[in-house]
VEXDOLUM-539371 format. One record per residue (C-alpha): x, y, z; residue number from 0. Coordinates in nm, 3 decimals. Example, Ala and Ser with C-alpha at 12.3 -4.5 7.8 and 13.67 -1.06 7.14 Angstrom:
<pt><u>1.230</u><v>-0.450</v><w>0.780</w><i>0</i></pt>
<pt><u>1.367</u><v>-0.106</v><w>0.714</w><i>1</i></pt>
***
This chain:
<pt><u>-4.448</u><v>-7.577</v><w>-2.602</w><i>0</i></pt>
<pt><u>-4.309</u><v>-7.317</v><w>-2.361</w><i>1</i></pt>
<pt><u>-4.560</u><v>-7.242</v><w>-2.085</w><i>2</i></pt>
<pt><u>-4.511</u><v>-7.004</v><w>-1.793</w><i>3</i></pt>
<pt><u>-4.721</u><v>-7.079</v><w>-1.487</w><i>4</i></pt>
<pt><u>-4.771</u><v>-6.740</v><w>-1.320</w><i>5</i></pt>
<pt><u>-4.850</u><v>-6.771</v><w>-0.950</w><i>6</i></pt>
<pt><u>-4.792</u><v>-6.641</v><w>-0.596</w><i>7</i></pt>
<pt><u>-4.899</u><v>-6.281</v><w>-0.559</w><i>8</i></pt>
<pt><u>-4.945</u><v>-6.067</v><w>-0.249</w><i>9</i></pt>
<pt><u>-5.314</u><v>-6.129</v><w>-0.178</w><i>10</i></pt>
<pt><u>-5.462</u><v>-6.322</v><w>0.117</w><i>11</i></pt>
<pt><u>-5.497</u><v>-6.617</v><w>-0.123</w><i>12</i></pt>
<pt><u>-5.125</u><v>-6.648</v><w>-0.201</w><i>13</i></pt>
<pt><u>-5.098</u><v>-6.992</v><w>-0.038</w><i>14</i></pt>
<pt><u>-5.398</u><v>-7.116</v><w>-0.236</w><i>15</i></pt>
<pt><u>-5.236</u><v>-7.000</v><w>-0.561</w><i>16</i></pt>
<pt><u>-4.905</u><v>-7.171</v><w>-0.483</w><i>17</i></pt>
<pt><u>-5.082</u><v>-7.496</v><w>-0.394</w><i>18</i></pt>
<pt><u>-5.270</u><v>-7.491</v><w>-0.724</w><i>19</i></pt>
<pt><u>-4.957</u><v>-7.405</v><w>-0.919</w><i>20</i></pt>
<pt><u>-4.775</u><v>-7.705</v><w>-0.771</w><i>21</i></pt>
<pt><u>-5.032</u><v>-7.936</v><w>-0.927</w><i>22</i></pt>
<pt><u>-5.083</u><v>-7.753</v><w>-1.257</w><i>23</i></pt>
<pt><u>-4.705</u><v>-7.759</v><w>-1.312</w><i>24</i></pt>
<pt><u>-4.699</u><v>-8.133</v><w>-1.251</w><i>25</i></pt>
<pt><u>-4.992</u><v>-8.195</v><w>-1.486</w><i>26</i></pt>
<pt><u>-4.842</u><v>-7.991</v><w>-1.770</w><i>27</i></pt>
<pt><u>-4.499</u><v>-8.147</v><w>-1.734</w><i>28</i></pt>
<pt><u>-4.655</u><v>-8.492</v><w>-1.749</w><i>29</i></pt>
<pt><u>-4.806</u><v>-8.378</v><w>-2.081</w><i>30</i></pt>
<pt><u>-4.454</u><v>-8.277</v><w>-2.194</w><i>31</i></pt>
<pt><u>-4.505</u><v>-7.902</v><w>-2.184</w><i>32</i></pt>
<pt><u>-4.185</u><v>-7.706</v><w>-2.117</w><i>33</i></pt>
<pt><u>-4.293</u><v>-7.533</v><w>-1.795</w><i>34</i></pt>
<pt><u>-4.130</u><v>-7.246</v><w>-1.607</w><i>35</i></pt>
<pt><u>-4.277</u><v>-7.099</v><w>-1.289</w><i>36</i></pt>
<pt><u>-4.283</u><v>-6.725</v><w>-1.217</w><i>37</i></pt>
<pt><u>-4.391</u><v>-6.576</v><w>-0.884</w><i>38</i></pt>
<pt><u>-4.528</u><v>-6.224</v><w>-0.931</w><i>39</i></pt>
<pt><u>-4.337</u><v>-6.123</v><w>-0.617</w><i>40</i></pt>
<pt><u>-3.998</u><v>-6.292</v><w>-0.653</w><i>41</i></pt>
<pt><u>-3.975</u><v>-6.361</v><w>-1.027</w><i>42</i></pt>
<pt><u>-3.869</u><v>-6.684</v><w>-1.197</w><i>43</i></pt>
<pt><u>-3.834</u><v>-6.978</v><w>-0.958</w><i>44</i></pt>
<pt><u>-3.530</u><v>-7.200</v><w>-0.960</w><i>45</i></pt>
<pt><u>-3.580</u><v>-7.573</v><w>-0.911</w><i>46</i></pt>
<pt><u>-3.490</u><v>-7.528</v><w>-0.544</w><i>47</i></pt>
<pt><u>-3.741</u><v>-7.243</v><w>-0.503</w><i>48</i></pt>
<pt><u>-4.009</u><v>-7.450</v><w>-0.674</w><i>49</i></pt>
<pt><u>-3.959</u><v>-7.726</v><w>-0.417</w><i>50</i></pt>
<pt><u>-3.968</u><v>-7.470</v><w>-0.138</w><i>51</i></pt>
<pt><u>-4.275</u><v>-7.271</v><w>-0.246</w><i>52</i></pt>
<pt><u>-4.491</u><v>-7.507</v><w>-0.450</w><i>53</i></pt>
<pt><u>-4.651</u><v>-7.720</v><w>-0.183</w><i>54</i></pt>
<pt><u>-4.994</u><v>-7.881</v><w>-0.220</w><i>55</i></pt>
<pt><u>-5.103</u><v>-7.791</v><w>0.134</w><i>56</i></pt>
<pt><u>-5.287</u><v>-7.472</v><w>0.225</w><i>57</i></pt>
<pt><u>-5.290</u><v>-7.334</v><w>0.579</w><i>58</i></pt>
<pt><u>-5.619</u><v>-7.298</v><w>0.764</w><i>59</i></pt>
<pt><u>-5.580</u><v>-6.918</v><w>0.787</w><i>60</i></pt>
<pt><u>-5.463</u><v>-6.666</v><w>0.525</w><i>61</i></pt>
<pt><u>-5.129</u><v>-6.485</v><w>0.559</w><i>62</i></pt>
<pt><u>-5.125</u><v>-6.197</v><w>0.809</w><i>63</i></pt>
<pt><u>-5.183</u><v>-5.839</v><w>0.697</w><i>64</i></pt>
<pt><u>-4.819</u><v>-5.759</v><w>0.784</w><i>65</i></pt>
<pt><u>-4.691</u><v>-6.043</v><w>0.565</w><i>66</i></pt>
<pt><u>-4.913</u><v>-5.927</v><w>0.280</w><i>67</i></pt>
<pt><u>-4.782</u><v>-5.570</v><w>0.308</w><i>68</i></pt>
<pt><u>-4.425</u><v>-5.699</v><w>0.289</w><i>69</i></pt>
<pt><u>-4.508</u><v>-5.907</v><w>-0.018</w><i>70</i></pt>
<pt><u>-4.694</u><v>-5.621</v><w>-0.187</w><i>71</i></pt>
<pt><u>-4.387</u><v>-5.398</v><w>-0.150</w><i>72</i></pt>
<pt><u>-4.191</u><v>-5.652</v><w>-0.356</w><i>73</i></pt>
<pt><u>-4.447</u><v>-5.706</v><w>-0.634</w><i>74</i></pt>
<pt><u>-4.285</u><v>-5.689</v><w>-0.977</w><i>75</i></pt>
<pt><u>-4.584</u><v>-5.517</v><w>-1.139</w><i>76</i></pt>
<pt><u>-4.514</u><v>-5.390</v><w>-1.491</w><i>77</i></pt>
<pt><u>-4.162</u><v>-5.536</v><w>-1.473</w><i>78</i></pt>
<pt><u>-4.314</u><v>-5.884</v><w>-1.501</w><i>79</i></pt>
<pt><u>-4.347</u><v>-5.866</v><w>-1.876</w><i>80</i></pt>
<pt><u>-3.983</u><v>-5.762</v><w>-1.916</w><i>81</i></pt>
<pt><u>-3.871</u><v>-6.097</v><w>-1.779</w><i>82</i></pt>
<pt><u>-3.711</u><v>-6.295</v><w>-2.065</w><i>83</i></pt>
<pt><u>-3.904</u><v>-6.602</v><w>-1.952</w><i>84</i></pt>
<pt><u>-4.238</u><v>-6.431</v><w>-2.011</w><i>85</i></pt>
<pt><u>-4.128</u><v>-6.268</v><w>-2.333</w><i>86</i></pt>
<pt><u>-4.040</u><v>-6.607</v><w>-2.480</w><i>87</i></pt>
<pt><u>-4.351</u><v>-6.785</v><w>-2.351</w><i>88</i></pt>
<pt><u>-4.594</u><v>-6.925</v><w>-2.603</w><i>89</i></pt>
<pt><u>-4.860</u><v>-6.936</v><w>-2.333</w><i>90</i></pt>
<pt><u>-4.900</u><v>-6.803</v><w>-1.979</w><i>91</i></pt>
<pt><u>-5.116</u><v>-7.006</v><w>-1.741</w><i>92</i></pt>
<pt><u>-5.214</u><v>-6.782</v><w>-1.446</w><i>93</i></pt>
<pt><u>-5.272</u><v>-6.963</v><w>-1.117</w><i>94</i></pt>
<pt><u>-5.346</u><v>-6.655</v><w>-0.909</w><i>95</i></pt>
<pt><u>-5.622</u><v>-6.550</v><w>-0.673</w><i>96</i></pt>
<pt><u>-5.751</u><v>-6.227</v><w>-0.528</w><i>97</i></pt>
<pt><u>-5.775</u><v>-5.886</v><w>-0.688</w><i>98</i></pt>
<pt><u>-5.423</u><v>-5.871</v><w>-0.836</w><i>99</i></pt>
<pt><u>-5.459</u><v>-6.205</v><w>-1.011</w><i>100</i></pt>
<pt><u>-5.830</u><v>-6.217</v><w>-1.088</w><i>101</i></pt>
<pt><u>-5.911</u><v>-5.847</v><w>-1.113</w><i>102</i></pt>
<pt><u>-5.773</u><v>-5.788</v><w>-1.462</w><i>103</i></pt>
<pt><u>-5.439</u><v>-5.622</v><w>-1.380</w><i>104</i></pt>
<pt><u>-5.218</u><v>-5.916</v><w>-1.477</w><i>105</i></pt>
<pt><u>-5.437</u><v>-5.987</v><w>-1.779</w><i>106</i></pt>
<pt><u>-5.398</u><v>-5.627</v><w>-1.899</w><i>107</i></pt>
<pt><u>-5.018</u><v>-5.651</v><w>-1.866</w><i>108</i></pt>
<pt><u>-5.014</u><v>-5.969</v><w>-2.072</w><i>109</i></pt>
<pt><u>-5.246</u><v>-5.817</v><w>-2.334</w><i>110</i></pt>
<pt><u>-5.018</u><v>-5.515</v><w>-2.376</w><i>111</i></pt>
<pt><u>-4.716</u><v>-5.744</v><w>-2.411</w><i>112</i></pt>
<pt><u>-4.896</u><v>-5.958</v><w>-2.671</w><i>113</i></pt>
<pt><u>-4.854</u><v>-6.276</v><w>-2.465</w><i>114</i></pt>
<pt><u>-5.137</u><v>-6.534</v><w>-2.495</w><i>115</i></pt>
<pt><u>-5.274</u><v>-6.644</v><w>-2.158</w><i>116</i></pt>
<pt><u>-5.537</u><v>-6.875</v><w>-2.014</w><i>117</i></pt>
<pt><u>-5.857</u><v>-6.739</v><w>-1.869</w><i>118</i></pt>
<pt><u>-6.077</u><v>-6.435</v><w>-1.904</w><i>119</i></pt>
<pt><u>-5.968</u><v>-6.102</v><w>-2.051</w><i>120</i></pt>
<pt><u>-5.913</u><v>-5.786</v><w>-1.839</w><i>121</i></pt>
<pt><u>-6.274</u><v>-5.668</v><w>-1.868</w><i>122</i></pt>
<pt><u>-6.432</u><v>-6.001</v><w>-1.778</w><i>123</i></pt>
<pt><u>-6.185</u><v>-6.053</v><w>-1.495</w><i>124</i></pt>
<pt><u>-6.248</u><v>-5.708</v><w>-1.344</w><i>125</i></pt>
<pt><u>-6.624</u><v>-5.749</v><w>-1.377</w><i>126</i></pt>
<pt><u>-6.633</u><v>-6.087</v><w>-1.201</w><i>127</i></pt>
<pt><u>-6.403</u><v>-5.964</v><w>-0.924</w><i>128</i></pt>
<pt><u>-6.635</u><v>-5.671</v><w>-0.848</w><i>129</i></pt>
<pt><u>-6.929</u><v>-5.845</v><w>-0.678</w><i>130</i></pt>
<pt><u>-7.154</u><v>-5.540</v><w>-0.705</w><i>131</i></pt>
<pt><u>-7.111</u><v>-5.502</v><w>-1.082</w><i>132</i></pt>
<pt><u>-7.124</u><v>-5.878</v><w>-1.137</w><i>133</i></pt>
<pt><u>-7.455</u><v>-5.906</v><w>-0.953</w><i>134</i></pt>
<pt><u>-7.596</u><v>-5.627</v><w>-1.169</w><i>135</i></pt>
<pt><u>-7.500</u><v>-5.827</v><w>-1.479</w><i>136</i></pt>
<pt><u>-7.658</u><v>-6.140</v><w>-1.332</w><i>137</i></pt>
<pt><u>-7.984</u><v>-5.951</v><w>-1.286</w><i>138</i></pt>
<pt><u>-7.972</u><v>-5.821</v><w>-1.644</w><i>139</i></pt>
<pt><u>-7.921</u><v>-6.179</v><w>-1.768</w><i>140</i></pt>
<pt><u>-8.210</u><v>-6.303</v><w>-1.547</w><i>141</i></pt>
<pt><u>-7.977</u><v>-6.510</v><w>-1.331</w><i>142</i></pt>
<pt><u>-8.119</u><v>-6.494</v><w>-0.976</w><i>143</i></pt>
<pt><u>-7.879</u><v>-6.349</v><w>-0.717</w><i>144</i></pt>
<pt><u>-7.935</u><v>-6.257</v><w>-0.350</w><i>145</i></pt>
<pt><u>-8.052</u><v>-5.900</v><w>-0.284</w><i>146</i></pt>
<pt><u>-7.776</u><v>-5.665</v><w>-0.168</w><i>147</i></pt>
<pt><u>-7.670</u><v>-5.312</v><w>-0.079</w><i>148</i></pt>
<pt><u>-7.325</u><v>-5.156</v><w>-0.089</w><i>149</i></pt>
<pt><u>-7.199</u><v>-5.007</v><w>0.236</w><i>150</i></pt>
<pt><u>-7.291</u><v>-4.761</v><w>0.379</w><i>151</i></pt>
<pt><u>-7.630</u><v>-4.923</v><w>0.427</w><i>152</i></pt>
<pt><u>-7.864</u><v>-4.776</v><w>0.689</w><i>153</i></pt>
<pt><u>-8.106</u><v>-4.968</v><w>0.909</w><i>154</i></pt>
<pt><u>-8.381</u><v>-4.929</v><w>0.649</w><i>155</i></pt>
<pt><u>-8.163</u><v>-5.095</v><w>0.384</w><i>156</i></pt>
<pt><u>-8.071</u><v>-5.374</v><w>0.626</w><i>157</i></pt>
<pt><u>-8.439</u><v>-5.421</v><w>0.710</w><i>158</i></pt>
<pt><u>-8.515</u><v>-5.458</v><w>0.338</w><i>159</i></pt>
<pt><u>-8.264</u><v>-5.742</v><w>0.319</w><i>160</i></pt>
<pt><u>-8.377</u><v>-5.898</v><w>0.647</w><i>161</i></pt>
<pt><u>-8.146</u><v>-6.061</v><w>0.900</w><i>162</i></pt>
<pt><u>-7.926</u><v>-6.255</v><w>0.881</w><i>163</i></pt>
<pt><u>-7.708</u><v>-6.082</v><w>0.623</w><i>164</i></pt>
<pt><u>-7.368</u><v>-6.159</v><w>0.477</w><i>165</i></pt>
<pt><u>-7.109</u><v>-5.881</v><w>0.502</w><i>166</i></pt>
<pt><u>-6.808</u><v>-5.923</v><w>0.274</w><i>167</i></pt>
<pt><u>-6.540</u><v>-5.734</v><w>0.081</w><i>168</i></pt>
<pt><u>-6.658</u><v>-5.660</v><w>-0.271</w><i>169</i></pt>
<pt><u>-6.335</u><v>-5.759</v><w>-0.446</w><i>170</i></pt>
<pt><u>-6.180</u><v>-6.043</v><w>-0.245</w><i>171</i></pt>
<pt><u>-6.234</u><v>-6.418</v><w>-0.285</w><i>172</i></pt>
<pt><u>-6.207</u><v>-6.738</v><w>-0.077</w><i>173</i></pt>
<pt><u>-6.459</u><v>-6.585</v><w>0.171</w><i>174</i></pt>
<pt><u>-6.174</u><v>-6.382</v><w>0.322</w><i>175</i></pt>
<pt><u>-6.321</u><v>-6.108</v><w>0.544</w><i>176</i></pt>
<pt><u>-6.675</u><v>-6.252</v><w>0.520</w><i>177</i></pt>
<pt><u>-6.912</u><v>-6.260</v><w>0.819</w><i>178</i></pt>
<pt><u>-7.269</u><v>-6.385</v><w>0.861</w><i>179</i></pt>
<pt><u>-7.444</u><v>-6.127</v><w>1.081</w><i>180</i></pt>
<pt><u>-7.758</u><v>-6.214</v><w>1.278</w><i>181</i></pt>
<pt><u>-7.820</u><v>-5.891</v><w>1.472</w><i>182</i></pt>
<pt><u>-7.787</u><v>-5.520</v><w>1.401</w><i>183</i></pt>
<pt><u>-7.515</u><v>-5.476</v><w>1.662</w><i>184</i></pt>
<pt><u>-7.302</u><v>-5.724</v><w>1.468</w><i>185</i></pt>
<pt><u>-7.301</u><v>-5.513</v><w>1.152</w><i>186</i></pt>
<pt><u>-7.031</u><v>-5.262</v><w>1.254</w><i>187</i></pt>
<pt><u>-6.763</u><v>-5.516</v><w>1.353</w><i>188</i></pt>
<pt><u>-6.838</u><v>-5.723</v><w>1.041</w><i>189</i></pt>
<pt><u>-6.798</u><v>-5.416</v><w>0.821</w><i>190</i></pt>
<pt><u>-6.469</u><v>-5.329</v><w>0.995</w><i>191</i></pt>
<pt><u>-6.342</u><v>-5.681</v><w>0.929</w><i>192</i></pt>
<pt><u>-6.438</u><v>-5.660</v><w>0.561</w><i>193</i></pt>
<pt><u>-6.268</u><v>-5.320</v><w>0.525</w><i>194</i></pt>
<pt><u>-5.940</u><v>-5.480</v><w>0.634</w><i>195</i></pt>
<pt><u>-5.929</u><v>-5.646</v><w>0.291</w><i>196</i></pt>
<pt><u>-6.102</u><v>-5.404</v><w>0.055</w><i>197</i></pt>
<pt><u>-6.219</u><v>-5.045</v><w>0.024</w><i>198</i></pt>
<pt><u>-6.570</u><v>-5.150</v><w>-0.081</w><i>199</i></pt>
<pt><u>-6.802</u><v>-5.364</v><w>0.130</w><i>200</i></pt>
<pt><u>-7.119</u><v>-5.543</v><w>0.026</w><i>201</i></pt>
<pt><u>-7.411</u><v>-5.638</v><w>0.251</w><i>202</i></pt>
<pt><u>-7.611</u><v>-5.925</v><w>0.104</w><i>203</i></pt>
<pt><u>-7.924</u><v>-6.116</v><w>0.204</w><i>204</i></pt>
<pt><u>-7.832</u><v>-6.454</v><w>0.351</w><i>205</i></pt>
<pt><u>-7.991</u><v>-6.738</v><w>0.154</w><i>206</i></pt>
<pt><u>-8.061</u><v>-7.037</v><w>0.374</w><i>207</i></pt>
<pt><u>-8.030</u><v>-7.362</v><w>0.183</w><i>208</i></pt>
<pt><u>-7.792</u><v>-7.601</v><w>0.014</w><i>209</i></pt>
<pt><u>-7.473</u><v>-7.479</v><w>-0.155</w><i>210</i></pt>
<pt><u>-7.374</u><v>-7.587</v><w>-0.506</w><i>211</i></pt>
<pt><u>-7.108</u><v>-7.512</v><w>-0.763</w><i>212</i></pt>
<pt><u>-7.080</u><v>-7.566</v><w>-1.138</w><i>213</i></pt>
<pt><u>-6.760</u><v>-7.569</v><w>-1.342</w><i>214</i></pt>
<pt><u>-6.756</u><v>-7.420</v><w>-1.691</w><i>215</i></pt>
<pt><u>-6.499</u><v>-7.525</v><w>-1.954</w><i>216</i></pt>
<pt><u>-6.514</u><v>-7.334</v><w>-2.281</w><i>217</i></pt>
<pt><u>-6.889</u><v>-7.281</v><w>-2.304</w><i>218</i></pt>
<pt><u>-6.977</u><v>-7.618</v><w>-2.155</w><i>219</i></pt>
<pt><u>-7.128</u><v>-7.645</v><w>-1.808</w><i>220</i></pt>
<pt><u>-6.970</u><v>-7.939</v><w>-1.624</w><i>221</i></pt>
<pt><u>-7.110</u><v>-8.141</v><w>-1.334</w><i>222</i></pt>
<pt><u>-7.305</u><v>-7.975</v><w>-1.054</w><i>223</i></pt>
<pt><u>-7.147</u><v>-8.039</v><w>-0.716</w><i>224</i></pt>
<pt><u>-7.288</u><v>-7.996</v><w>-0.367</w><i>225</i></pt>
<pt><u>-7.077</u><v>-7.842</v><w>-0.090</w><i>226</i></pt>
<pt><u>-7.160</u><v>-7.942</v><w>0.268</w><i>227</i></pt>
<pt><u>-6.929</u><v>-7.754</v><w>0.509</w><i>228</i></pt>
<pt><u>-6.902</u><v>-7.810</v><w>0.883</w><i>229</i></pt>
<pt><u>-6.965</u><v>-7.438</v><w>0.931</w><i>230</i></pt>
<pt><u>-7.277</u><v>-7.249</v><w>0.827</w><i>231</i></pt>
<pt><u>-7.097</u><v>-7.120</v><w>0.519</w><i>232</i></pt>
<pt><u>-6.815</u><v>-7.251</v><w>0.302</w><i>233</i></pt>
<pt><u>-6.554</u><v>-7.027</v><w>0.467</w><i>234</i></pt>
<pt><u>-6.173</u><v>-7.017</v><w>0.437</w><i>235</i></pt>
<pt><u>-6.119</u><v>-7.273</v><w>0.713</w><i>236</i></pt>
<pt><u>-6.368</u><v>-7.520</v><w>0.565</w><i>237</i></pt>
<pt><u>-6.225</u><v>-7.473</v><w>0.217</w><i>238</i></pt>
<pt><u>-5.868</u><v>-7.552</v><w>0.312</w><i>239</i></pt>
<pt><u>-5.890</u><v>-7.783</v><w>0.614</w><i>240</i></pt>
<pt><u>-5.913</u><v>-8.153</v><w>0.516</w><i>241</i></pt>
<pt><u>-6.226</u><v>-8.319</v><w>0.651</w><i>242</i></pt>
<pt><u>-6.423</u><v>-8.002</v><w>0.722</w><i>243</i></pt>
<pt><u>-6.631</u><v>-8.016</v><w>0.405</w><i>244</i></pt>
<pt><u>-6.811</u><v>-8.282</v><w>0.206</w><i>245</i></pt>
<pt><u>-6.800</u><v>-8.221</v><w>-0.168</w><i>246</i></pt>
<pt><u>-7.036</u><v>-8.441</v><w>-0.369</w><i>247</i></pt>
<pt><u>-6.994</u><v>-8.467</v><w>-0.749</w><i>248</i></pt>
<pt><u>-7.232</u><v>-8.508</v><w>-0.917</w><i>249</i></pt>
<pt><u>-7.479</u><v>-8.358</v><w>-0.673</w><i>250</i></pt>
<pt><u>-7.783</u><v>-8.558</v><w>-0.568</w><i>251</i></pt>
<pt><u>-8.046</u><v>-8.344</v><w>-0.739</w><i>252</i></pt>
<pt><u>-8.348</u><v>-8.408</v><w>-0.961</w><i>253</i></pt>
<pt><u>-8.252</u><v>-8.386</v><w>-1.328</w><i>254</i></pt>
<pt><u>-8.451</u><v>-8.068</v><w>-1.385</w><i>255</i></pt>
<pt><u>-8.268</u><v>-7.889</v><w>-1.102</w><i>256</i></pt>
<pt><u>-7.931</u><v>-8.005</v><w>-1.238</w><i>257</i></pt>
<pt><u>-8.005</u><v>-7.887</v><w>-1.591</w><i>258</i></pt>
<pt><u>-8.147</u><v>-7.556</v><w>-1.470</w><i>259</i></pt>
<pt><u>-7.838</u><v>-7.485</v><w>-1.259</w><i>260</i></pt>
<pt><u>-7.608</u><v>-7.575</v><w>-1.547</w><i>261</i></pt>
<pt><u>-7.796</u><v>-7.336</v><w>-1.776</w><i>262</i></pt>
<pt><u>-7.774</u><v>-7.060</v><w>-1.515</w><i>263</i></pt>
<pt><u>-7.400</u><v>-7.125</v><w>-1.481</w><i>264</i></pt>
<pt><u>-7.356</u><v>-7.086</v><w>-1.857</w><i>265</i></pt>
<pt><u>-7.567</u><v>-6.770</v><w>-1.852</w><i>266</i></pt>
<pt><u>-7.363</u><v>-6.621</v><w>-1.566</w><i>267</i></pt>
<pt><u>-7.035</u><v>-6.709</v><w>-1.745</w><i>268</i></pt>
<pt><u>-7.158</u><v>-6.543</v><w>-2.064</w><i>269</i></pt>
<pt><u>-7.315</u><v>-6.242</v><w>-1.890</w><i>270</i></pt>
<pt><u>-6.972</u><v>-6.147</v><w>-1.754</w><i>271</i></pt>
<pt><u>-6.797</u><v>-6.216</v><w>-2.085</w><i>272</i></pt>
<pt><u>-6.578</u><v>-6.490</v><w>-1.937</w><i>273</i></pt>
<pt><u>-6.373</u><v>-6.736</v><w>-2.140</w><i>274</i></pt>
<pt><u>-6.182</u><v>-7.066</v><w>-2.118</w><i>275</i></pt>
<pt><u>-6.295</u><v>-7.172</v><w>-1.771</w><i>276</i></pt>
<pt><u>-6.473</u><v>-7.054</v><w>-1.459</w><i>277</i></pt>
<pt><u>-6.664</u><v>-7.180</v><w>-1.159</w><i>278</i></pt>
<pt><u>-7.008</u><v>-7.048</v><w>-1.069</w><i>279</i></pt>
<pt><u>-7.137</u><v>-7.079</v><w>-0.711</w><i>280</i></pt>
<pt><u>-7.503</u><v>-7.106</v><w>-0.606</w><i>281</i></pt>
<pt><u>-7.728</u><v>-7.144</v><w>-0.305</w><i>282</i></pt>
<pt><u>-8.050</u><v>-7.334</v><w>-0.361</w><i>283</i></pt>
<pt><u>-8.303</u><v>-7.147</v><w>-0.149</w><i>284</i></pt>
<pt><u>-8.598</u><v>-7.296</v><w>0.035</w><i>285</i></pt>
<pt><u>-8.806</u><v>-7.154</v><w>-0.252</w><i>286</i></pt>
<pt><u>-8.621</u><v>-7.395</v><w>-0.488</w><i>287</i></pt>
<pt><u>-8.456</u><v>-7.103</v><w>-0.671</w><i>288</i></pt>
<pt><u>-8.080</u><v>-7.132</v><w>-0.736</w><i>289</i></pt>
<pt><u>-7.929</u><v>-6.797</v><w>-0.637</w><i>290</i></pt>
<pt><u>-7.595</u><v>-6.716</v><w>-0.799</w><i>291</i></pt>
<pt><u>-7.346</u><v>-6.603</v><w>-0.537</w><i>292</i></pt>
<pt><u>-7.045</u><v>-6.531</v><w>-0.757</w><i>293</i></pt>
<pt><u>-6.836</u><v>-6.629</v><w>-1.057</w><i>294</i></pt>
<pt><u>-6.473</u><v>-6.732</v><w>-1.013</w><i>295</i></pt>
<pt><u>-6.255</u><v>-6.657</v><w>-1.316</w><i>296</i></pt>
<pt><u>-5.945</u><v>-6.831</v><w>-1.177</w><i>297</i></pt>
<pt><u>-6.091</u><v>-7.098</v><w>-0.949</w><i>298</i></pt>
<pt><u>-5.875</u><v>-7.325</v><w>-0.736</w><i>299</i></pt>
<pt><u>-5.675</u><v>-7.576</v><w>-0.940</w><i>300</i></pt>
<pt><u>-5.554</u><v>-7.842</v><w>-0.704</w><i>301</i></pt>
<pt><u>-5.673</u><v>-8.192</v><w>-0.786</w><i>302</i></pt>
<pt><u>-5.930</u><v>-8.173</v><w>-0.507</w><i>303</i></pt>
<pt><u>-6.048</u><v>-7.819</v><w>-0.590</w><i>304</i></pt>
<pt><u>-6.406</u><v>-7.780</v><w>-0.703</w><i>305</i></pt>
<pt><u>-6.351</u><v>-7.710</v><w>-1.074</w><i>306</i></pt>
<pt><u>-6.131</u><v>-8.021</v><w>-1.120</w><i>307</i></pt>
<pt><u>-6.390</u><v>-8.229</v><w>-0.933</w><i>308</i></pt>
<pt><u>-6.666</u><v>-8.089</v><w>-1.155</w><i>309</i></pt>
<pt><u>-6.460</u><v>-8.185</v><w>-1.462</w><i>310</i></pt>
<pt><u>-6.368</u><v>-8.529</v><w>-1.330</w><i>311</i></pt>
<pt><u>-6.737</u><v>-8.608</v><w>-1.275</w><i>312</i></pt>
<pt><u>-6.797</u><v>-8.573</v><w>-1.650</w><i>313</i></pt>
<pt><u>-6.492</u><v>-8.780</v><w>-1.744</w><i>314</i></pt>
<pt><u>-6.220</u><v>-8.513</v><w>-1.765</w><i>315</i></pt>
<pt><u>-5.930</u><v>-8.602</v><w>-1.530</w><i>316</i></pt>
<pt><u>-5.705</u><v>-8.331</v><w>-1.388</w><i>317</i></pt>
<pt><u>-5.419</u><v>-8.359</v><w>-1.637</w><i>318</i></pt>
<pt><u>-5.668</u><v>-8.350</v><w>-1.926</w><i>319</i></pt>
<pt><u>-5.836</u><v>-8.043</v><w>-1.777</w><i>320</i></pt>
<pt><u>-5.507</u><v>-7.849</v><w>-1.766</w><i>321</i></pt>
<pt><u>-5.423</u><v>-7.962</v><w>-2.120</w><i>322</i></pt>
<pt><u>-5.769</u><v>-7.863</v><w>-2.250</w><i>323</i></pt>
<pt><u>-5.737</u><v>-7.517</v><w>-2.098</w><i>324</i></pt>
<pt><u>-5.408</u><v>-7.469</v><w>-2.285</w><i>325</i></pt>
<pt><u>-5.567</u><v>-7.591</v><w>-2.608</w><i>326</i></pt>
<pt><u>-5.854</u><v>-7.344</v><w>-2.570</w><i>327</i></pt>
<pt><u>-5.598</u><v>-7.062</v><w>-2.559</w><i>328</i></pt>
<pt><u>-5.414</u><v>-7.192</v><w>-2.865</w><i>329</i></pt>
<pt><u>-5.739</u><v>-7.229</v><w>-3.059</w><i>330</i></pt>
<pt><u>-5.825</u><v>-6.869</v><w>-2.979</w><i>331</i></pt>
<pt><u>-5.490</u><v>-6.722</v><w>-3.092</w><i>332</i></pt>
<pt><u>-5.326</u><v>-6.965</v><w>-3.337</w><i>333</i></pt>
<pt><u>-5.185</u><v>-6.697</v><w>-3.568</w><i>334</i></pt>
<pt><u>-5.017</u><v>-6.509</v><w>-3.286</w><i>335</i></pt>
<pt><u>-4.853</u><v>-6.826</v><w>-3.159</w><i>336</i></pt>
<pt><u>-4.729</u><v>-6.920</v><w>-3.506</w><i>337</i></pt>
<pt><u>-4.583</u><v>-6.573</v><w>-3.552</w><i>338</i></pt>
<pt><u>-4.410</u><v>-6.590</v><w>-3.216</w><i>339</i></pt>
<pt><u>-4.276</u><v>-6.935</v><w>-3.292</w><i>340</i></pt>
<pt><u>-4.127</u><v>-6.815</v><w>-3.625</w><i>341</i></pt>
<pt><u>-3.937</u><v>-6.540</v><w>-3.455</w><i>342</i></pt>
<pt><u>-3.771</u><v>-6.774</v><w>-3.207</w><i>343</i></pt>
***
């Protein structure tokens, strides 16, 4: 089967995407898929370019704003789907992060071109990427989520939340641009930092407690994992620096807490209309309530990323996980794939 792994991008999480793609490509090739790699910035990768770009390591800081501007100027955009490689693909496997990959734009392009792809559709992707709208859906589905206000938020709104607060871009992942603020005079610089990455900023109540994550595959909640970072929060440096975070799968929790968090993960996944796979993040407050922080529609996919660890803890190794994701896509659109295959 011809699979295109779509990766790269011009977001702060470009390096994370390329690292994941390096391992997804290996897993699919071991399963005898015919895999081609396309970078949304530079196009189809030659074997030499694959070796150059697809490295499993991620730097401890995201690319600079200047580098990202240069990459964005080269983005292929709508021209992506005119590439012969994509037109002949039976399946596209996006390994992308940030707004361009997870926000529904790429998914909409693939939909219009009639190309089957892994992951959530444009609406679900855009909804999950927009933290404000996603949190509204969580509330409607009775999934607890920390209280929040969108910026501008005056001192009265901040007082309602109570210090400390978390200030973060509304539509950026990997905790890029996120700051924990403990005093009112720290709000302005934190907001300025968040605005470097997005035009909407969210101010959220900080939930003290343990951090957990749950993978979802199809409609099945996988193992609950606990994240214990060296820093107060699971920030970019802790995520991508070896040794700075303990990740425990399955988490050491009473059975009722585990089952409750798995049910909330399924509810969050369904509330946003997600499909195929996702990862749902929580903080377990001192009140023993799991608060949903966010849903990730294209979570990290290196072997040591959280979704693969969640799957491995229930007996699904990495190569199987990648294969199962492909099979979910094929099960959803078998007629389209057969029609495409006949015309080739």
